[in-house]
C-alpha positions in Angstrom: 2.4 -0.7 -135.3 0.8 -0.5 -138.8 -1.7 -3.3 -138.3 -2.2 -6.0 -141.6 -5.1 -7.8 -141.2 -4.3 -11.0 -143.3 -7.7 -12.3 -142.4 -9.3 -10.0 -144.8 -6.9 -11.1 -147.1 -7.1 -14.7 -147.5 -5.9 -16.8 -144.3 -6.9 -20.0 -144.5 -8.8 -20.9 -141.5 -8.5 -23.2 -139.0 -10.6 -25.9 -140.5 -9.2 -26.3 -143.7 -5.3 -26.1 -142.3 -6.1 -29.3 -140.8 -7.9 -31.2 -142.9 -4.6 -29.8 -145.4 -2.0 -30.6 -142.8 -2.9 -34.6 -142.9 -2.3 -35.1 -146.4 0.7 -32.2 -147.4 3.8 -31.5 -146.1 3.0 -28.3 -145.7 0.5 -25.3 -145.3 0.0 -21.9 -147.1 -1.7 -19.5 -144.5 -1.7 -16.5 -147.4 -4.2 -16.9 -151.0 -3.5 -15.0 -154.2 0.0 -13.8 -152.7 1.9 -11.5 -153.1 1.0 -9.1 -150.4 2.7 -5.7 -149.8 3.2 -4.3 -146.4 4.5 -0.8 -145.9 6.9 0.0 -142.9 6.7 3.8 -141.7 9.4 5.7 -139.8 6.5 7.3 -137.8 5.7 4.2 -136.4 7.5 3.3 -133.0 7.7 -0.2 -134.4 6.6 -0.6 -137.6 5.6 -3.9 -138.8 2.7 -6.4 -138.9 0.3 -8.9 -137.3 -1.7 -11.5 -138.1 -4.6 -13.5 -136.4 -3.0 -17.2 -135.8 -6.1 -18.9 -137.4 -4.7 -21.9 -137.5 -4.2 -22.2 -134.1 -2.8 -25.5 -133.4 0.5 -25.6 -134.5 1.1 -28.8 -132.9 2.2 -31.1 -135.7 4.4 -28.7 -137.2 7.8 -27.7 -136.8 8.2 -24.3 -138.4 6.7 -21.3 -139.5 8.3 -20.4 -142.9 8.0 -16.6 -144.4 9.1 -15.5 -147.9 10.0 -12.0 -147.8 10.8 -10.0 -150.0 12.7 -7.0 -148.7 12.7 -3.7 -150.7 15.0 -1.4 -148.8 18.6 -2.5 -146.7 19.2 -4.9 -143.9 17.2 -5.1 -141.3 16.3 -7.4 -138.3 12.9 -8.9 -137.8 11.7 -9.5 -134.4 8.4 -11.2 -133.9 6.2 -12.0 -131.2 3.6 -14.7 -130.3 0.8 -14.9 -128.0 -1.4 -18.0 -127.0 -4.9 -18.0 -125.7 -3.4 -17.2 -122.0 -0.9 -14.6 -122.9 -1.3 -11.4 -120.7 2.2 -10.0 -120.2 5.4 -10.0 -121.4 5.9 -13.3 -119.3 3.5 -15.4 -120.7 4.0 -14.7 -124.2 7.0 -15.3 -126.5 9.3 -12.5 -127.9 12.2 -13.1 -130.0 15.6 -12.7 -128.1 17.4 -13.0 -131.5 15.8 -11.6 -134.3 15.3 -13.2 -138.3 17.8 -11.2 -139.9 16.4 -9.7 -143.4 19.2 -9.0 -146.6 18.0 -6.4 -149.4 16.0 -8.6 -151.8 14.7 -12.1 -151.4 14.9 -13.8 -147.8 13.7 -17.1 -146.3 12.7 -16.5 -142.7 12.1 -19.3 -140.2 10.4 -19.2 -137.2 10.8 -22.9 -135.4 8.1 -24.6 -133.1 10.4 -25.7 -131.7 11.2 -22.1 -129.3 7.3 -21.6 -128.7 7.5 -24.2 -126.6 10.6 -23.7 -124.6 9.8 -20.2 -123.9 13.1 -18.2 -123.6 14.9 -15.6 -120.9 12.1 -14.7 -118.6 9.3 -16.2 -121.1 7.6 -19.4 -120.4 6.5 -21.6 -123.2 3.8 -21.3 -124.9 0.6 -23.9 -125.9 0.8 -24.6 -129.2 -2.3 -25.8 -129.6 -3.8 -22.8 -128.6 -2.0 -19.9 -130.6 -3.5 -16.3 -131.0 -1.7 -14.0 -132.6 1.6 -12.9 -134.3 3.4 -9.9 -134.5 6.4 -8.7 -136.9 7.9 -5.4 -136.2 11.4 -3.9 -136.7 12.9 -0.6 -135.0 15.5 2.3 -136.5 13.8 2.5 -139.4 15.9 4.9 -141.6 14.0 5.3 -144.5 10.2 4.1 -145.4 10.4 1.2 -147.4 7.9 -1.8 -148.2 7.5 -6.2 -147.7 6.8 -7.9 -150.1 4.9 -10.8 -149.0 4.8 -13.8 -151.1 4.3 -16.9 -148.7 3.9 -17.8 -145.1 3.7 -21.5 -144.6 3.3 -23.9 -141.6 5.9 -27.1 -142.5 4.7 -29.9 -141.1 6.8 -32.5 -139.0 8.5 -35.5 -141.4 11.3 -36.2 -139.5 11.5 -40.1 -138.3 14.3 -42.2 -137.5 17.7 -41.6 -136.8 19.9 -39.8 -139.3 23.6 -39.2 -139.6 24.1 -35.6 -140.2 28.0 -35.8 -141.0 30.2 -38.1 -143.0 33.6 -37.7 -141.0 36.3 -40.0 -142.4 34.2 -40.7 -145.7 36.3 -40.7 -148.9 34.4 -37.8 -150.3 33.0 -36.0 -147.0 30.6 -33.0 -148.0 31.2 -32.3 -144.1 33.9 -29.9 -143.8 36.3 -29.9 -140.5 38.6 -27.5 -139.5 41.0 -27.5 -136.8 40.3 -24.9 -133.8 43.1 -22.9 -131.5 46.1 -25.7 -130.5 44.3 -28.5 -131.9 45.6 -31.0 -135.1 42.5 -33.1 -136.5 42.7 -36.0 -138.9 40.5 -38.7 -140.2 40.7 -41.7 -138.5 38.9 -45.4 -138.0 38.8 -45.9 -134.2 37.1 -48.3 -132.1 35.4 -49.6 -135.4 33.9 -45.9 -136.4 34.0 -43.3 -138.3 35.9 -40.7 -135.9 37.5 -37.3 -136.1 41.1 -37.8 -134.5 41.7 -34.4 -132.2 45.5 -33.8 -130.9 45.1 -30.9 -128.9 48.7 -29.3 -128.0 47.6 -25.8 -126.7 45.0 -23.1 -126.6 42.3 -21.6 -125.4 39.3 -23.3 -126.8 40.5 -26.2 -128.9 38.1 -28.3 -131.1 36.9 -28.9 -134.7 34.8 -26.4 -136.4 32.3 -28.2 -139.2 30.1 -27.1 -142.2 29.0 -28.7 -145.1 26.7 -31.3 -142.5 23.2 -31.8 -143.3 21.4 -28.7 -141.8 17.8 -29.6 -141.8 17.0 -31.1 -138.0 13.3 -29.9 -137.9 11.5 -32.1 -136.7 14.3 -34.4 -134.7 14.0 -34.7 -131.1 17.7 -35.7 -129.7 21.2 -34.7 -131.1 24.2 -37.2 -129.9 27.9 -37.0 -130.4 30.0 -39.4 -128.8 33.9 -38.8 -127.5 36.4 -41.2 -126.7 39.8 -42.0 -126.3 41.9 -44.8 -127.0 44.5 -44.4 -124.1 42.6 -45.3 -120.8 43.0 -41.4 -120.3 40.4 -39.3 -119.3 38.8 -36.4 -121.5 38.8 -33.1 -120.7 36.3 -31.4 -118.0 33.8 -30.4 -120.3 32.6 -30.0 -123.7 30.4 -27.0 -125.7 28.7 -27.3 -128.7 28.2 -24.2 -130.7 25.6 -23.9 -133.7 24.6 -21.4 -136.0 22.3 -20.5 -138.8 22.9 -17.9 -141.4 23.0 -14.9 -138.8 22.5 -16.1 -135.0 24.1 -18.4 -132.7 23.5 -20.8 -129.7 26.5 -22.7 -127.4 25.4 -25.2 -125.1 28.0 -26.2 -122.7 27.9 -29.5 -120.3 30.4 -31.5 -118.1 32.3 -34.5 -119.5 32.2 -36.2 -116.1 29.3 -38.1 -116.5 27.9 -40.1 -119.2 31.2 -41.6 -120.4 31.4 -39.1 -123.1 28.2 -39.3 -124.6 26.6 -35.7 -125.2 22.8 -35.7 -125.9 21.1 -32.3 -126.5 17.6 -31.8 -127.2 17.2 -30.2 -130.3 14.5 -28.3 -129.4 17.1 -26.2 -127.4 18.5 -25.2 -130.6 14.6 -23.5 -131.7 15.5 -19.9 -131.8 17.7 -20.6 -134.5 16.4 -21.8 -138.0 16.7 -25.6 -137.7 15.4 -25.9 -141.4 18.4 -23.6 -142.3 22.0 -24.5 -140.1 25.1 -23.7 -141.0 28.2 -23.9 -139.2 28.7 -25.9 -136.1 31.2 -26.2 -133.7 32.7 -28.4 -130.5 35.4 -27.2 -128.4 36.7 -27.7 -125.0 38.3 -26.1 -121.9 42.7 -26.1 -122.5 43.6 -29.2 -122.0 46.9 -29.7 -123.6 48.5 -33.1 -124.0 45.0 -34.9 -124.7 43.6 -36.5 -128.0 40.6 -37.0 -128.2 38.1 -38.7 -131.2 34.9 -37.5 -132.1 32.0 -39.6 -134.0 29.6 -38.7 -136.7 26.5 -36.6 -135.1 23.5 -38.6 -135.5 19.5 -37.2 -134.6 16.8 -38.9 -133.7 13.0 -38.5 -134.3 10.8 -39.8 -131.4 6.7 -40.9 -132.1 5.9 -38.0 -129.8 3.2 -38.1 -127.0 3.0 -35.0 -126.1 2.1 -33.5 -122.3 1.4 -30.6 -121.1 4.5 -28.3 -120.3 4.8 -28.2 -116.7 5.4 -24.5 -115.2 7.2 -23.5 -111.9 5.5 -24.4 -108.5 5.0 -20.5 -107.6 3.0 -19.2 -110.7 -0.2 -18.5 -110.1 -2.2 -19.9 -112.7 -0.4 -23.1 -112.8 -4.3 -25.1 -112.6 -5.6 -26.2 -109.6 -6.2 -29.9 -111.2 -2.8 -30.2 -111.9 -1.5 -28.8 -108.4 -4.2 -31.6 -106.8 -2.8 -34.7 -109.3 -0.5 -37.4 -107.5 3.5 -36.1 -107.6 5.5 -38.0 -110.6 9.3 -36.6 -110.0 10.6 -33.4 -108.4 12.8 -31.4 -110.5 14.7 -29.7 -107.7 17.7 -26.7 -108.3 17.6 -25.2 -104.8 21.3 -25.8 -104.8 21.9 -23.6 -108.0 19.6 -20.8 -107.1 22.4 -18.6 -106.6 23.0 -19.6 -110.6 20.1 -18.5 -111.2 19.3 -15.0 -109.8 19.6 -13.4 -113.3 18.7 -16.4 -115.4 15.7 -19.1 -114.9 16.3 -22.7 -115.0 14.6 -24.8 -117.1 14.3 -29.2 -117.9 13.0 -31.4 -120.4 11.9 -35.2 -119.2 11.7 -37.9 -121.9 10.1 -40.9 -120.5 9.3 -44.1 -122.9 5.5 -45.6 -122.9 3.9 -47.9 -125.0 4.3 -48.8 -128.3 8.0 -47.5 -128.3 6.5 -43.9 -127.9 8.1 -40.8 -126.3 6.4 -38.5 -124.1 8.4 -35.4 -123.5 7.5 -33.3 -120.6 8.8 -29.4 -120.8 9.9 -27.8 -117.5 9.8 -23.6 -117.7 8.8 -20.5 -116.5 8.2 -16.8 -116.2 9.4 -16.4 -112.6 12.9 -15.5 -112.3 15.7 -17.5 -110.1 12.9 -20.4 -109.6 14.0 -23.5 -108.1 11.4 -26.3 -108.4 9.3 -28.4 -110.7 6.7 -30.8 -109.8 5.6 -32.9 -112.4 2.4 -34.7 -112.3 2.5 -38.7 -112.1 0.2 -39.4 -115.0 3.1 -37.8 -116.9 5.1 -41.4 -116.5 1.5 -43.5 -117.0 2.3 -46.1 -119.7 5.9 -46.7 -118.8 7.9 -49.8 -119.2 9.2 -51.3 -115.8 13.1 -51.7 -116.2 13.3 -48.8 -119.5 15.5 -45.6 -118.7 14.4 -42.2 -118.1 16.1 -39.3 -119.7 16.0 -35.7 -117.5 17.8 -32.2 -118.7 18.5 -29.1 -116.4 19.4 -26.0 -118.0 20.1 -22.2 -117.5 21.6 -19.8 -119.4 24.5 -17.4 -118.6 25.7 -15.0 -120.8 24.6 -16.5 -123.8 25.5 -20.0 -123.0 23.2 -22.9 -122.0 24.8 -24.5 -119.4 22.8 -27.6 -118.9 23.2 -31.3 -117.6 21.9 -35.0 -118.5 20.5 -37.7 -115.6 19.4 -41.0 -116.8 16.8 -43.0 -114.1 16.2 -46.8 -114.7 11.8 -46.5 -114.3 11.5 -49.2 -111.3 7.3 -47.9 -110.9 8.1 -46.4 -108.2 6.5 -42.5 -107.4 7.7 -39.8 -106.6 10.9 -39.5 -107.5 13.5 -36.9 -107.3 15.9 -35.2 -108.9 18.1 -33.1 -107.7 21.0 -30.7 -109.6 23.0 -29.5 -107.4 26.7 -29.6 -108.9 27.4 -26.8 -111.0 30.0 -28.2 -112.3 28.3 -30.8 -113.7 27.0 -27.9 -116.3 30.2 -27.2 -116.6 29.8 -23.9 -115.2 
């Protein structure tokens, strides 16, 4: 790899970065642009790297690069290390590279992806990042990239926003019927909706474009499905989200939660969350069913971050954490056979004083792990009677299967959430 020492070309220092971020919605990490990076076919992984002098990204949503590509279309992979990274399992390596076309490109890396980690690699401590590396493979001829800006985008999302406009007279959201589905805009149960009459097909449902593409900084996406004839919903549902070159699919059961699908937006982190392009909602074969879909909303909470919880068997889980009283166990033991070629992950959201939301991420570098133990202090300040939301998920064949569980908090610890039925993951 050809090393590009950005520190020598005007990288903003940490102290300046933090001070600026208090006032600005974004912070540039490169002074006196543009900068040119030459990519050579003689390198195994031609690219560039930069130290994360602005190492604390906790208040940011994304890193955005403005790049002019002088050569042909290419994939740009990236790797991010934190201060404790020592191997593949403890650093972030992109599963889905950034796609660059010839000419101008705006590339985006979501901080959410770094927090969450990916297959066989646990999430990073985004308050202590160390370095970033960008590289490509299979380069056929020497070329150059002109870096016009590298910028951290600060979190500005607040409250709730509606990202679709079903049933509006001048709707911007374009809705298309998929695979044996008849659709009409409708007003049902006092809510704007899309009515889906399923006549057949393997993957009936709807596709959407023209929705609000900026999901950066939001915490939960909510989609509500219902029927008006007293009949049951389809057994499961999948939601596919795309940016301009990549896609992720999330799947869950509709047996519980009464048709309310809530997905942590962080799960979409390997996409460009500020540049989403297309979305679809589809079901398993469900001929004869009629389903209504309400407008999709996003919620942003006043977050209280909590250190990521790694699998109990990982050697470098701090002794201090191991010694703390137990607050909650996420137990995937009954699903162990499903995780042989994947990892189980989890997320917990608990409301604390002042209406703030404490978010606990559970991810691992251990293949086939089945247990997370969350310390009791993660639930300090939780209001008696409030609802705790827990998600468990695993990946298989490129699909993120998940289950959402809600628990009323009664103050009694420890709690245990057992994920024991693959059908509730729509698996």
